C-alpha positions in Angstrom: 86.6 96.6 91.1 90.4 96.5 91.5 92.7 93.2 90.8 96.0 93.0 91.8 98.0 90.2 90.1 101.1 89.1 92.1 103.6 86.6 91.8 101.7 84.2 94.4 98.2 85.1 94.9 95.8 87.1 92.8 93.4 89.9 95.1 90.2 91.6 94.2 88.7 94.4 96.2 85.3 95.9 95.4 84.8 99.3 96.2 81.8 101.5 96.5 81.0 104.7 94.8 82.5 106.6 98.0 85.6 104.9 98.1 84.7 102.2 101.1 86.2 98.8 100.7 83.3 96.4 100.2 84.7 93.2 99.7 87.9 91.3 99.3 89.0 88.1 97.7 92.4 86.2 97.4 92.3 83.4 95.0 95.6 81.2 93.2 94.5 82.2 89.9 91.4 84.2 88.9 88.9 82.1 86.4 85.4 84.2 84.5 83.3 81.3 87.0 84.6 83.5 89.8 84.5 86.6 88.7 80.5 86.0 87.6 80.1 85.3 91.3 81.9 88.4 91.8 79.3 90.3 89.3 76.4 88.3 90.8 77.1 90.2 94.5 78.3 94.0 92.8 77.1 95.8 90.2 80.7 96.5 88.8 81.1 99.5 86.1 84.8 100.0 86.0 88.2 97.4 86.5 91.5 98.5 87.0 94.0 95.7 86.8 97.9 95.9 87.5 100.0 92.5 86.9 103.5 91.2 88.1 102.9 88.2 86.8 101.4 86.5 83.0 98.0 88.2 82.0 95.5 85.6 81.0 94.0 87.3 78.1 91.0 85.5 78.5 89.9 86.8 81.9 90.9 90.3 80.4 88.7 90.2 77.7 85.8 89.1 80.1 86.0 91.9 82.0 86.7 94.4 79.3 83.1 93.2 77.7 81.3 94.1 80.8 83.2 97.0 82.6 85.3 99.9 81.5 89.1 98.2 81.9 92.3 100.3 82.8 95.1 97.9 82.4 97.5 99.8 84.9 100.7 100.8 83.5 103.3 103.6 84.5 101.4 106.0 82.0 98.0 106.2 83.7 98.0 109.3 85.3 99.1 109.2 88.7 98.0 111.7 91.9 102.1 111.1 93.0 104.9 112.0 91.1 107.7 109.0 89.9 111.3 110.6 90.0 112.7 106.9 89.7 115.4 106.7 86.8 114.0 103.7 85.1 110.7 104.5 85.4 109.7 102.1 82.6 111.2 99.0 84.5 108.9 99.9 87.7 106.5 97.2 88.7 103.1 98.4 88.7 102.4 96.6 92.2 105.2 99.2 93.7 103.6 102.4 91.9 100.1 101.4 93.2 101.9 100.5 96.8 103.6 104.0 97.1 99.9 105.9 96.2 98.3 103.6 98.5 100.8 105.0 101.1 100.7 108.4 100.2 96.9 108.4 100.4 96.7 106.9 103.6 99.5 109.3 104.8 99.7 112.0 103.0 102.4 115.0 103.2 104.5 112.4 105.3 107.4 110.9 104.4 106.9 107.0 104.3 108.3 103.9 104.0 106.3 101.3 102.7 107.5 98.1 103.0 105.7 94.6 101.6 106.9 91.4 102.6 106.2 89.1 100.3 107.2 86.7 97.6 110.2 89.9 97.8 110.7 91.9 100.8 110.3 95.5 98.9 110.6 98.9 100.4 109.4 101.9 98.6 109.9 105.6 99.4 107.1 108.5 98.9 108.4 111.8 100.5 106.3 114.2 101.8 105.7 116.0 98.9 104.3 113.4 97.1 107.2 112.5 95.4 108.2 108.6 94.6 111.9 107.9 95.2 112.5 104.7 94.8 113.4 101.9 97.4 114.9 98.6 97.6 114.3 94.9 96.6 115.4 92.0 98.8 114.2 88.3 98.7 111.1 87.4 100.9 110.9 85.1 103.6 109.9 82.2 102.3 112.6 82.5 98.8 115.2 82.7 101.4 114.3 79.5 103.0 113.9 78.4 100.0 117.3 79.1 98.2 119.3 77.8 101.5 117.4 74.4 100.8 117.8 74.6 96.7 121.1 75.9 96.5 122.9 73.3 99.3 123.2 69.6 99.0 122.4 68.8 102.7 120.6 71.6 104.5 116.4 70.9 104.3 113.8 73.0 104.0 112.2 75.0 107.1 109.2 76.0 107.3 108.7 80.3 108.3 107.7 80.7 111.2 107.8 82.7 114.3 110.9 82.3 117.0 112.0 83.7 120.3 115.7 82.9 120.5 118.4 84.2 118.3 120.7 80.7 118.9 119.8 78.2 117.2 120.3 75.0 118.9 120.1 72.3 115.9 120.4 72.9 112.2 116.5 73.5 111.5 116.5 76.2 114.6 119.9 78.0 113.3 118.0 78.4 109.8 115.0 79.6 111.6 117.3 82.0 113.3 119.2 83.5 110.5 116.4 83.7 108.0 113.7 85.6 110.7 116.2 87.4 112.8 117.9 88.3 109.5 115.4 89.6 107.6 114.2 91.5 111.1 117.2 92.7 111.5 117.4 94.0 107.7 113.9 95.6 108.2 115.1 97.5 111.4 118.4 98.6 109.2 115.9 100.0 106.9 113.9 102.0 109.0 117.7 103.6 110.5 118.7 104.3 107.2 115.6 106.1 106.4 114.9 108.1 109.7 119.0 109.5 109.5 117.8 111.2 106.3 114.5 112.2 106.4 112.2 113.7 109.5 108.8 112.4 111.3 109.2 109.1 109.4 106.3 106.8 109.0 106.8 103.1 108.7 104.3 100.9 107.3 104.2 97.0 106.8 102.1 94.7 104.3 102.0 91.9 102.9 101.2 88.2 103.6 104.4 87.8 105.6 103.8 91.0 107.5 101.5 89.1 110.6 105.0 86.3 110.9 107.5 89.5 111.3 105.4 92.8 112.7 105.8 91.6 116.6 109.9 90.9 115.9 110.5 94.6 115.0 111.3 96.8 117.5 111.0 100.3 115.6 107.7 101.7 115.6 105.6 100.4 112.7 102.1 100.5 111.2 100.6 97.7 110.1 98.3 98.6 106.8 95.9 96.3 105.2 96.5 96.3 101.4 97.9 99.7 100.4 98.2 98.4 96.7 94.7 97.9 96.6 94.1 101.3 98.5 96.6 103.1 95.6 95.2 100.8 92.5 91.5 102.3 93.7 93.0 106.1 93.7 94.6 105.6 90.5 91.4 104.0 89.0 88.9 107.0 89.9 91.7 109.8 89.2 91.9 108.2 85.5 87.9 107.8 85.4 87.5 111.3 86.1 89.8 112.2 83.2 88.5 110.1 81.2 
């Protein structure tokens, strides 16, 4: 079982011994009662937890008593090489995303873009080296900033649009945020493509569906590269323990 504790959602995935994804759950906050229900359905031997939020020690202790629990950190064995200048500050979600992208498309230059609470880009080269990327405000964060940091602008719910001229305040905000983040992603892809051949671009995250049809550059929707990466890390570390 792999657990990804993000800023907004906490995801749980169950993999078979052969690496097949058996089940996937999303919760606002994990609870022991929820995990008990999962354990009734599956025989879980090992668990890995990656967290970018505050850990619930009660839940982790419960898992530790029932499985071989691994708390994921940059010190774990990895199937890729980290070339980040400050690895201790590197989020475990970004490491797992890079590992998952590399597992999905080995021996390729990969730009893996996560559109979630933040817009995060992670780059792994064809040698399996993680070089870094970028972090920017996500879709909802941009709408919230316009509302909270100004006196009169309203909060607008994110949605797909097909216009660039906003004919009202609401539509102007929608145009600015949705077209702006789309152009930002296209700019990232152009920039990386100029420097790296055979670039594969994958898009994931909660807002991927909201954005993918608006991006003119060729991208590939990827289902949960973080969870795929965590599974690869769990298997690698289990084999060495």
